mmCIF entry with sequence, helices, sheets and N, C-alpha, C, O atoms, coordinates in Angstrom:
data_MODEL
# 
_entry.id   MODEL 
# 
_entity.id                         1 
_entity.type                       polymer 
_entity.pdbx_number_of_molecules   1 
# 
_entity_poly.entity_id                      1 
_entity_poly.type                           'polypeptide(L)' 
_entity_poly.nstd_linkage                   no 
_entity_poly.nstd_monomer                   no 
_entity_poly.pdbx_seq_one_letter_code       MRAIRKMELAWLKVNGSNFALVEYRDRKSKLRHCYSLTKT 
_entity_poly.pdbx_seq_one_letter_code_can   MRAIRKMELAWLKVNGSNFALVEYRDRKSKLRHCYSLTKT 
_entity_poly.pdbx_strand_id                 A 
# 
loop_
_entity_poly_seq.entity_id 
_entity_poly_seq.num 
_entity_poly_seq.mon_id 
_entity_poly_seq.hetero 
1 1  MET n 
1 2  ARG n 
1 3  ALA n 
1 4  ILE n 
1 5  ARG n 
1 6  LYS n 
1 7  MET n 
1 8  GLU n 
1 9  LEU n 
1 10 ALA n 
1 11 TRP n 
1 12 LEU n 
1 13 LYS n 
1 14 VAL n 
1 15 ASN n 
1 16 GLY n 
1 17 SER n 
1 18 ASN n 
1 19 PHE n 
1 20 ALA n 
1 21 LEU n 
1 22 VAL n 
1 23 GLU n 
1 24 TYR n 
1 25 ARG n 
1 26 ASP n 
1 27 ARG n 
1 28 LYS n 
1 29 SER n 
1 30 LYS n 
1 31 LEU n 
1 32 ARG n 
1 33 HIS n 
1 34 CYS n 
1 35 TYR n 
1 36 SER n 
1 37 LEU n 
1 38 THR n 
1 39 LYS n 
1 40 THR n 
# 
_struct_asym.id          A 
_struct_asym.entity_id   1 
# 
loop_
_struct_conf.conf_type_id 
_struct_conf.id 
_struct_conf.pdbx_PDB_helix_id 
_struct_conf.beg_label_comp_id 
_struct_conf.beg_label_asym_id 
_struct_conf.beg_label_seq_id 
_struct_conf.pdbx_beg_PDB_ins_code 
_struct_conf.end_label_comp_id 
_struct_conf.end_label_asym_id 
_struct_conf.end_label_seq_id 
_struct_conf.pdbx_end_PDB_ins_code 
_struct_conf.beg_auth_comp_id 
_struct_conf.beg_auth_asym_id 
_struct_conf.beg_auth_seq_id 
_struct_conf.end_auth_comp_id 
_struct_conf.end_auth_asym_id 
_struct_conf.end_auth_seq_id 
_struct_conf.pdbx_PDB_helix_class 
_struct_conf.details 
_struct_conf.pdbx_PDB_helix_length 
HELX_P HELX_P1 AA1 ARG A 2  ? ASN A 15 ? ARG A 2  ASN A 15 1 ? 14 
HELX_P HELX_P2 AA2 GLY A 16 ? ASN A 18 ? GLY A 16 ASN A 18 5 ? 3  
# 
_struct_conf_type.id          HELX_P 
_struct_conf_type.criteria    ? 
_struct_conf_type.reference   ? 
# 
_struct_sheet.id               AA1 
_struct_sheet.type             ? 
_struct_sheet.number_strands   2 
_struct_sheet.details          ? 
# 
_struct_sheet_order.sheet_id     AA1 
_struct_sheet_order.range_id_1   1 
_struct_sheet_order.range_id_2   2 
_struct_sheet_order.offset       ? 
_struct_sheet_order.sense        anti-parallel 
# 
loop_
_struct_sheet_range.sheet_id 
_struct_sheet_range.id 
_struct_sheet_range.beg_label_comp_id 
_struct_sheet_range.beg_label_asym_id 
_struct_sheet_range.beg_label_seq_id 
_struct_sheet_range.pdbx_beg_PDB_ins_code 
_struct_sheet_range.end_label_comp_id 
_struct_sheet_range.end_label_asym_id 
_struct_sheet_range.end_label_seq_id 
_struct_sheet_range.pdbx_end_PDB_ins_code 
_struct_sheet_range.beg_auth_comp_id 
_struct_sheet_range.beg_auth_asym_id 
_struct_sheet_range.beg_auth_seq_id 
_struct_sheet_range.end_auth_comp_id 
_struct_sheet_range.end_auth_asym_id 
_struct_sheet_range.end_auth_seq_id 
AA1 1 PHE A 19 ? ARG A 25 ? PHE A 19 ARG A 25 
AA1 2 LEU A 31 ? LEU A 37 ? LEU A 31 LEU A 37 
# 
loop_
_atom_site.group_PDB 
_atom_site.id 
_atom_site.type_symbol 
_atom_site.label_atom_id 
_atom_site.label_alt_id 
_atom_site.label_comp_id 
_atom_site.label_asym_id 
_atom_site.label_entity_id 
_atom_site.label_seq_id 
_atom_site.pdbx_PDB_ins_code 
_atom_site.Cartn_x 
_atom_site.Cartn_y 
_atom_site.Cartn_z 
_atom_site.occupancy 
_atom_site.B_iso_or_equiv 
_atom_site.pdbx_formal_charge 
_atom_site.auth_seq_id 
_atom_site.auth_comp_id 
_atom_site.auth_asym_id 
_atom_site.auth_atom_id 
_atom_site.pdbx_PDB_model_num 
ATOM 1   N N  . MET A 1 1  ? 112.979 110.875 104.255 1.00 0.00 ? 1  MET A N  1 
ATOM 2   C CA . MET A 1 1  ? 112.123 111.335 103.324 1.00 0.00 ? 1  MET A CA 1 
ATOM 3   C C  . MET A 1 1  ? 112.960 111.773 102.084 1.00 0.00 ? 1  MET A C  1 
ATOM 4   O O  . MET A 1 1  ? 112.579 111.510 100.944 1.00 0.00 ? 1  MET A O  1 
ATOM 5   N N  . ARG A 1 2  ? 114.028 112.400 102.324 1.00 0.00 ? 2  ARG A N  1 
ATOM 6   C CA . ARG A 1 2  ? 114.871 113.103 101.262 1.00 0.00 ? 2  ARG A CA 1 
ATOM 7   C C  . ARG A 1 2  ? 115.351 111.850 100.367 1.00 0.00 ? 2  ARG A C  1 
ATOM 8   O O  . ARG A 1 2  ? 115.236 111.923 99.144  1.00 0.00 ? 2  ARG A O  1 
ATOM 9   N N  . ALA A 1 3  ? 115.842 110.805 100.925 1.00 0.00 ? 3  ALA A N  1 
ATOM 10  C CA . ALA A 1 3  ? 116.442 109.678 100.183 1.00 0.00 ? 3  ALA A CA 1 
ATOM 11  C C  . ALA A 1 3  ? 115.294 109.060 99.374  1.00 0.00 ? 3  ALA A C  1 
ATOM 12  O O  . ALA A 1 3  ? 115.470 108.760 98.193  1.00 0.00 ? 3  ALA A O  1 
ATOM 13  N N  . ILE A 1 4  ? 114.146 108.869 99.980  1.00 0.00 ? 4  ILE A N  1 
ATOM 14  C CA . ILE A 1 4  ? 113.048 108.265 99.293  1.00 0.00 ? 4  ILE A CA 1 
ATOM 15  C C  . ILE A 1 4  ? 112.579 109.096 98.052  1.00 0.00 ? 4  ILE A C  1 
ATOM 16  O O  . ILE A 1 4  ? 112.306 108.528 96.994  1.00 0.00 ? 4  ILE A O  1 
ATOM 17  N N  . ARG A 1 5  ? 112.497 110.384 98.196  1.00 0.00 ? 5  ARG A N  1 
ATOM 18  C CA . ARG A 1 5  ? 112.213 111.274 97.165  1.00 0.00 ? 5  ARG A CA 1 
ATOM 19  C C  . ARG A 1 5  ? 113.166 111.125 95.906  1.00 0.00 ? 5  ARG A C  1 
ATOM 20  O O  . ARG A 1 5  ? 112.772 111.133 94.740  1.00 0.00 ? 5  ARG A O  1 
ATOM 21  N N  . LYS A 1 6  ? 114.370 111.000 96.285  1.00 0.00 ? 6  LYS A N  1 
ATOM 22  C CA . LYS A 1 6  ? 115.402 110.875 95.201  1.00 0.00 ? 6  LYS A CA 1 
ATOM 23  C C  . LYS A 1 6  ? 115.250 109.638 94.417  1.00 0.00 ? 6  LYS A C  1 
ATOM 24  O O  . LYS A 1 6  ? 115.611 109.601 93.241  1.00 0.00 ? 6  LYS A O  1 
ATOM 25  N N  . MET A 1 7  ? 114.709 108.578 95.042  1.00 0.00 ? 7  MET A N  1 
ATOM 26  C CA . MET A 1 7  ? 114.546 107.268 94.444  1.00 0.00 ? 7  MET A CA 1 
ATOM 27  C C  . MET A 1 7  ? 113.126 107.028 93.891  1.00 0.00 ? 7  MET A C  1 
ATOM 28  O O  . MET A 1 7  ? 112.824 106.001 93.283  1.00 0.00 ? 7  MET A O  1 
ATOM 29  N N  . GLU A 1 8  ? 112.269 108.048 94.142  1.00 0.00 ? 8  GLU A N  1 
ATOM 30  C CA . GLU A 1 8  ? 110.836 107.914 93.742  1.00 0.00 ? 8  GLU A CA 1 
ATOM 31  C C  . GLU A 1 8  ? 110.539 107.377 92.453  1.00 0.00 ? 8  GLU A C  1 
ATOM 32  O O  . GLU A 1 8  ? 109.678 106.504 92.348  1.00 0.00 ? 8  GLU A O  1 
ATOM 33  N N  . LEU A 1 9  ? 111.235 107.858 91.347  1.00 0.00 ? 9  LEU A N  1 
ATOM 34  C CA . LEU A 1 9  ? 110.944 107.314 90.068  1.00 0.00 ? 9  LEU A CA 1 
ATOM 35  C C  . LEU A 1 9  ? 111.419 105.909 89.905  1.00 0.00 ? 9  LEU A C  1 
ATOM 36  O O  . LEU A 1 9  ? 110.767 105.171 89.166  1.00 0.00 ? 9  LEU A O  1 
ATOM 37  N N  . ALA A 1 10 ? 112.432 105.474 90.483  1.00 0.00 ? 10 ALA A N  1 
ATOM 38  C CA . ALA A 1 10 ? 112.798 103.997 90.380  1.00 0.00 ? 10 ALA A CA 1 
ATOM 39  C C  . ALA A 1 10 ? 111.839 103.193 91.184  1.00 0.00 ? 10 ALA A C  1 
ATOM 40  O O  . ALA A 1 10 ? 111.588 102.059 90.775  1.00 0.00 ? 10 ALA A O  1 
ATOM 41  N N  . TRP A 1 11 ? 111.271 103.620 92.266  1.00 0.00 ? 11 TRP A N  1 
ATOM 42  C CA . TRP A 1 11 ? 110.305 102.872 93.005  1.00 0.00 ? 11 TRP A CA 1 
ATOM 43  C C  . TRP A 1 11 ? 109.047 102.696 92.197  1.00 0.00 ? 11 TRP A C  1 
ATOM 44  O O  . TRP A 1 11 ? 108.412 101.642 92.209  1.00 0.00 ? 11 TRP A O  1 
ATOM 45  N N  . LEU A 1 12 ? 108.674 103.849 91.430  1.00 0.00 ? 12 LEU A N  1 
ATOM 46  C CA . LEU A 1 12 ? 107.478 103.737 90.704  1.00 0.00 ? 12 LEU A CA 1 
ATOM 47  C C  . LEU A 1 12 ? 107.483 102.683 89.571  1.00 0.00 ? 12 LEU A C  1 
ATOM 48  O O  . LEU A 1 12 ? 106.506 102.014 89.236  1.00 0.00 ? 12 LEU A O  1 
ATOM 49  N N  . LYS A 1 13 ? 108.737 102.630 89.021  1.00 0.00 ? 13 LYS A N  1 
ATOM 50  C CA . LYS A 1 13 ? 108.918 101.576 87.959  1.00 0.00 ? 13 LYS A CA 1 
ATOM 51  C C  . LYS A 1 13 ? 108.837 100.140 88.514  1.00 0.00 ? 13 LYS A C  1 
ATOM 52  O O  . LYS A 1 13 ? 108.414 99.192  87.852  1.00 0.00 ? 13 LYS A O  1 
ATOM 53  N N  . VAL A 1 14 ? 109.277 100.059 89.783  1.00 0.00 ? 14 VAL A N  1 
ATOM 54  C CA . VAL A 1 14 ? 109.287 98.659  90.378  1.00 0.00 ? 14 VAL A CA 1 
ATOM 55  C C  . VAL A 1 14 ? 107.839 98.326  90.932  1.00 0.00 ? 14 VAL A C  1 
ATOM 56  O O  . VAL A 1 14 ? 107.265 97.263  90.695  1.00 0.00 ? 14 VAL A O  1 
ATOM 57  N N  . ASN A 1 15 ? 107.334 99.316  91.668  1.00 0.00 ? 15 ASN A N  1 
ATOM 58  C CA . ASN A 1 15 ? 105.969 98.992  92.381  1.00 0.00 ? 15 ASN A CA 1 
ATOM 59  C C  . ASN A 1 15 ? 104.759 99.588  91.761  1.00 0.00 ? 15 ASN A C  1 
ATOM 60  O O  . ASN A 1 15 ? 103.637 99.287  92.169  1.00 0.00 ? 15 ASN A O  1 
ATOM 61  N N  . GLY A 1 16 ? 104.945 100.396 90.821  1.00 0.00 ? 16 GLY A N  1 
ATOM 62  C CA . GLY A 1 16 ? 103.684 100.995 90.102  1.00 0.00 ? 16 GLY A CA 1 
ATOM 63  C C  . GLY A 1 16 ? 102.854 101.740 91.124  1.00 0.00 ? 16 GLY A C  1 
ATOM 64  O O  . GLY A 1 16 ? 103.326 102.594 91.875  1.00 0.00 ? 16 GLY A O  1 
ATOM 65  N N  . SER A 1 17 ? 101.565 101.355 91.104  1.00 0.00 ? 17 SER A N  1 
ATOM 66  C CA . SER A 1 17 ? 100.679 102.030 91.946  1.00 0.00 ? 17 SER A CA 1 
ATOM 67  C C  . SER A 1 17 ? 100.779 101.565 93.459  1.00 0.00 ? 17 SER A C  1 
ATOM 68  O O  . SER A 1 17 ? 100.000 102.074 94.265  1.00 0.00 ? 17 SER A O  1 
ATOM 69  N N  . ASN A 1 18 ? 101.587 100.738 93.828  1.00 0.00 ? 18 ASN A N  1 
ATOM 70  C CA . ASN A 1 18 ? 101.738 100.371 95.170  1.00 0.00 ? 18 ASN A CA 1 
ATOM 71  C C  . ASN A 1 18 ? 102.441 101.366 96.106  1.00 0.00 ? 18 ASN A C  1 
ATOM 72  O O  . ASN A 1 18 ? 102.574 101.173 97.314  1.00 0.00 ? 18 ASN A O  1 
ATOM 73  N N  . PHE A 1 19 ? 102.907 102.514 95.402  1.00 0.00 ? 19 PHE A N  1 
ATOM 74  C CA . PHE A 1 19 ? 103.740 103.460 96.099  1.00 0.00 ? 19 PHE A CA 1 
ATOM 75  C C  . PHE A 1 19 ? 103.187 104.851 95.861  1.00 0.00 ? 19 PHE A C  1 
ATOM 76  O O  . PHE A 1 19 ? 103.072 105.208 94.688  1.00 0.00 ? 19 PHE A O  1 
ATOM 77  N N  . ALA A 1 20 ? 102.842 105.654 96.803  1.00 0.00 ? 20 ALA A N  1 
ATOM 78  C CA . ALA A 1 20 ? 102.328 106.904 96.469  1.00 0.00 ? 20 ALA A CA 1 
ATOM 79  C C  . ALA A 1 20 ? 102.687 107.957 97.652  1.00 0.00 ? 20 ALA A C  1 
ATOM 80  O O  . ALA A 1 20 ? 102.685 107.646 98.843  1.00 0.00 ? 20 ALA A O  1 
ATOM 81  N N  . LEU A 1 21 ? 102.971 109.151 97.188  1.00 0.00 ? 21 LEU A N  1 
ATOM 82  C CA . LEU A 1 21 ? 103.089 110.316 98.127  1.00 0.00 ? 21 LEU A CA 1 
ATOM 83  C C  . LEU A 1 21 ? 101.810 110.799 98.582  1.00 0.00 ? 21 LEU A C  1 
ATOM 84  O O  . LEU A 1 21 ? 101.020 111.218 97.735  1.00 0.00 ? 21 LEU A O  1 
ATOM 85  N N  . VAL A 1 22 ? 101.490 110.798 99.820  1.00 0.00 ? 22 VAL A N  1 
ATOM 86  C CA . VAL A 1 22 ? 100.199 111.250 100.312 1.00 0.00 ? 22 VAL A CA 1 
ATOM 87  C C  . VAL A 1 22 ? 100.444 112.230 101.450 1.00 0.00 ? 22 VAL A C  1 
ATOM 88  O O  . VAL A 1 22 ? 101.584 112.341 101.900 1.00 0.00 ? 22 VAL A O  1 
ATOM 89  N N  . GLU A 1 23 ? 99.409  112.967 101.954 1.00 0.00 ? 23 GLU A N  1 
ATOM 90  C CA . GLU A 1 23 ? 99.501  113.870 102.984 1.00 0.00 ? 23 GLU A CA 1 
ATOM 91  C C  . GLU A 1 23 ? 98.595  113.534 104.108 1.00 0.00 ? 23 GLU A C  1 
ATOM 92  O O  . GLU A 1 23 ? 97.553  112.916 103.888 1.00 0.00 ? 23 GLU A O  1 
ATOM 93  N N  . TYR A 1 24 ? 98.944  113.919 105.332 1.00 0.00 ? 24 TYR A N  1 
ATOM 94  C CA . TYR A 1 24 ? 98.054  113.802 106.465 1.00 0.00 ? 24 TYR A CA 1 
ATOM 95  C C  . TYR A 1 24 ? 98.193  114.948 107.455 1.00 0.00 ? 24 TYR A C  1 
ATOM 96  O O  . TYR A 1 24 ? 99.184  115.677 107.417 1.00 0.00 ? 24 TYR A O  1 
ATOM 97  N N  . ARG A 1 25 ? 97.270  115.110 108.295 1.00 0.00 ? 25 ARG A N  1 
ATOM 98  C CA . ARG A 1 25 ? 97.316  116.203 109.364 1.00 0.00 ? 25 ARG A CA 1 
ATOM 99  C C  . ARG A 1 25 ? 97.747  115.581 110.626 1.00 0.00 ? 25 ARG A C  1 
ATOM 100 O O  . ARG A 1 25 ? 97.213  114.560 111.061 1.00 0.00 ? 25 ARG A O  1 
ATOM 101 N N  . ASP A 1 26 ? 98.798  116.248 111.267 1.00 0.00 ? 26 ASP A N  1 
ATOM 102 C CA . ASP A 1 26 ? 99.281  115.757 112.600 1.00 0.00 ? 26 ASP A CA 1 
ATOM 103 C C  . ASP A 1 26 ? 98.428  116.324 113.684 1.00 0.00 ? 26 ASP A C  1 
ATOM 104 O O  . ASP A 1 26 ? 97.455  117.008 113.368 1.00 0.00 ? 26 ASP A O  1 
ATOM 105 N N  . ARG A 1 27 ? 98.713  116.096 114.940 1.00 0.00 ? 27 ARG A N  1 
ATOM 106 C CA . ARG A 1 27 ? 97.860  116.476 116.014 1.00 0.00 ? 27 ARG A CA 1 
ATOM 107 C C  . ARG A 1 27 ? 97.844  118.016 116.097 1.00 0.00 ? 27 ARG A C  1 
ATOM 108 O O  . ARG A 1 27 ? 96.894  118.515 116.702 1.00 0.00 ? 27 ARG A O  1 
ATOM 109 N N  . LYS A 1 28 ? 98.697  118.761 115.611 1.00 0.00 ? 28 LYS A N  1 
ATOM 110 C CA . LYS A 1 28 ? 98.583  120.227 115.568 1.00 0.00 ? 28 LYS A CA 1 
ATOM 111 C C  . LYS A 1 28 ? 97.936  120.784 114.335 1.00 0.00 ? 28 LYS A C  1 
ATOM 112 O O  . LYS A 1 28 ? 97.921  121.988 114.078 1.00 0.00 ? 28 LYS A O  1 
ATOM 113 N N  . SER A 1 29 ? 97.387  119.824 113.564 1.00 0.00 ? 29 SER A N  1 
ATOM 114 C CA . SER A 1 29 ? 96.670  120.169 112.246 1.00 0.00 ? 29 SER A CA 1 
ATOM 115 C C  . SER A 1 29 ? 97.631  120.632 111.240 1.00 0.00 ? 29 SER A C  1 
ATOM 116 O O  . SER A 1 29 ? 97.205  121.243 110.261 1.00 0.00 ? 29 SER A O  1 
ATOM 117 N N  . LYS A 1 30 ? 98.864  120.409 111.378 1.00 0.00 ? 30 LYS A N  1 
ATOM 118 C CA . LYS A 1 30 ? 99.871  120.794 110.302 1.00 0.00 ? 30 LYS A CA 1 
ATOM 119 C C  . LYS A 1 30 ? 99.934  119.692 109.294 1.00 0.00 ? 30 LYS A C  1 
ATOM 120 O O  . LYS A 1 30 ? 99.968  118.513 109.646 1.00 0.00 ? 30 LYS A O  1 
ATOM 121 N N  . LEU A 1 31 ? 99.950  120.072 108.028 1.00 0.00 ? 31 LEU A N  1 
ATOM 122 C CA . LEU A 1 31 ? 99.957  119.124 106.911 1.00 0.00 ? 31 LEU A CA 1 
ATOM 123 C C  . LEU A 1 31 ? 101.305 118.512 106.761 1.00 0.00 ? 31 LEU A C  1 
ATOM 124 O O  . LEU A 1 31 ? 102.289 119.247 106.680 1.00 0.00 ? 31 LEU A O  1 
ATOM 125 N N  . ARG A 1 32 ? 101.424 117.155 106.716 1.00 0.00 ? 32 ARG A N  1 
ATOM 126 C CA . ARG A 1 32 ? 102.803 116.539 106.664 1.00 0.00 ? 32 ARG A CA 1 
ATOM 127 C C  . ARG A 1 32 ? 102.657 115.503 105.499 1.00 0.00 ? 32 ARG A C  1 
ATOM 128 O O  . ARG A 1 32 ? 101.578 115.011 105.170 1.00 0.00 ? 32 ARG A O  1 
ATOM 129 N N  . HIS A 1 33 ? 103.852 115.230 104.917 1.00 0.00 ? 33 HIS A N  1 
ATOM 130 C CA . HIS A 1 33 ? 103.948 114.282 103.759 1.00 0.00 ? 33 HIS A CA 1 
ATOM 131 C C  . HIS A 1 33 ? 104.352 112.962 104.304 1.00 0.00 ? 33 HIS A C  1 
ATOM 132 O O  . HIS A 1 33 ? 105.015 112.853 105.336 1.00 0.00 ? 33 HIS A O  1 
ATOM 133 N N  . CYS A 1 34 ? 103.935 111.955 103.585 1.00 0.00 ? 34 CYS A N  1 
ATOM 134 C CA . CYS A 1 34 ? 104.465 110.636 103.935 1.00 0.00 ? 34 CYS A CA 1 
ATOM 135 C C  . CYS A 1 34 ? 104.204 109.841 102.706 1.00 0.00 ? 34 CYS A C  1 
ATOM 136 O O  . CYS A 1 34 ? 103.474 110.280 101.817 1.00 0.00 ? 34 CYS A O  1 
ATOM 137 N N  . TYR A 1 35 ? 104.808 108.635 102.634 1.00 0.00 ? 35 TYR A N  1 
ATOM 138 C CA . TYR A 1 35 ? 104.683 107.653 101.656 1.00 0.00 ? 35 TYR A CA 1 
ATOM 139 C C  . TYR A 1 35 ? 103.749 106.439 102.009 1.00 0.00 ? 35 TYR A C  1 
ATOM 140 O O  . TYR A 1 35 ? 103.944 105.790 103.036 1.00 0.00 ? 35 TYR A O  1 
ATOM 141 N N  . SER A 1 36 ? 102.749 106.152 101.151 1.00 0.00 ? 36 SER A N  1 
ATOM 142 C CA . SER A 1 36 ? 101.867 105.051 101.419 1.00 0.00 ? 36 SER A CA 1 
ATOM 143 C C  . SER A 1 36 ? 102.352 103.869 100.597 1.00 0.00 ? 36 SER A C  1 
ATOM 144 O O  . SER A 1 36 ? 102.471 103.956 99.375  1.00 0.00 ? 36 SER A O  1 
ATOM 145 N N  . LEU A 1 37 ? 102.632 102.764 101.276 1.00 0.00 ? 37 LEU A N  1 
ATOM 146 C CA . LEU A 1 37 ? 103.002 101.545 100.526 1.00 0.00 ? 37 LEU A CA 1 
ATOM 147 C C  . LEU A 1 37 ? 102.040 100.512 100.840 1.00 0.00 ? 37 LEU A C  1 
ATOM 148 O O  . LEU A 1 37 ? 101.544 100.509 101.967 1.00 0.00 ? 37 LEU A O  1 
ATOM 149 N N  . THR A 1 38 ? 101.690 99.577  99.934  1.00 0.00 ? 38 THR A N  1 
ATOM 150 C CA . THR A 1 38 ? 100.989 98.415  100.207 1.00 0.00 ? 38 THR A CA 1 
ATOM 151 C C  . THR A 1 38 ? 101.713 97.342  100.654 1.00 0.00 ? 38 THR A C  1 
ATOM 152 O O  . THR A 1 38 ? 102.923 97.391  100.432 1.00 0.00 ? 38 THR A O  1 
ATOM 153 N N  . LYS A 1 39 ? 101.221 96.251  101.308 1.00 0.00 ? 39 LYS A N  1 
ATOM 154 C CA . LYS A 1 39 ? 102.030 95.121  101.799 1.00 0.00 ? 39 LYS A CA 1 
ATOM 155 C C  . LYS A 1 39 ? 102.756 94.416  100.669 1.00 0.00 ? 39 LYS A C  1 
ATOM 156 O O  . LYS A 1 39 ? 103.830 93.857  100.892 1.00 0.00 ? 39 LYS A O  1 
ATOM 157 N N  . THR A 1 40 ? 102.202 94.424  99.459  1.00 0.00 ? 40 THR A N  1 
ATOM 158 C CA . THR A 1 40 ? 103.003 93.811  98.323  1.00 0.00 ? 40 THR A CA 1 
ATOM 159 C C  . THR A 1 40 ? 104.129 94.737  97.934  1.00 0.00 ? 40 THR A C  1 
ATOM 160 O O  . THR A 1 40 ? 104.901 94.423  97.028  1.00 0.00 ? 40 THR A O  1 
# 
């Protein structure tokens, strides 16, 4: 995650809206971060 965050601006230039930081709740209802990528 740390490496992806450092490269986030570069990824946004390449992929545009195909790359997004999102959140989800795990089994313990703790909020976690992840990146959502489309197949393209």
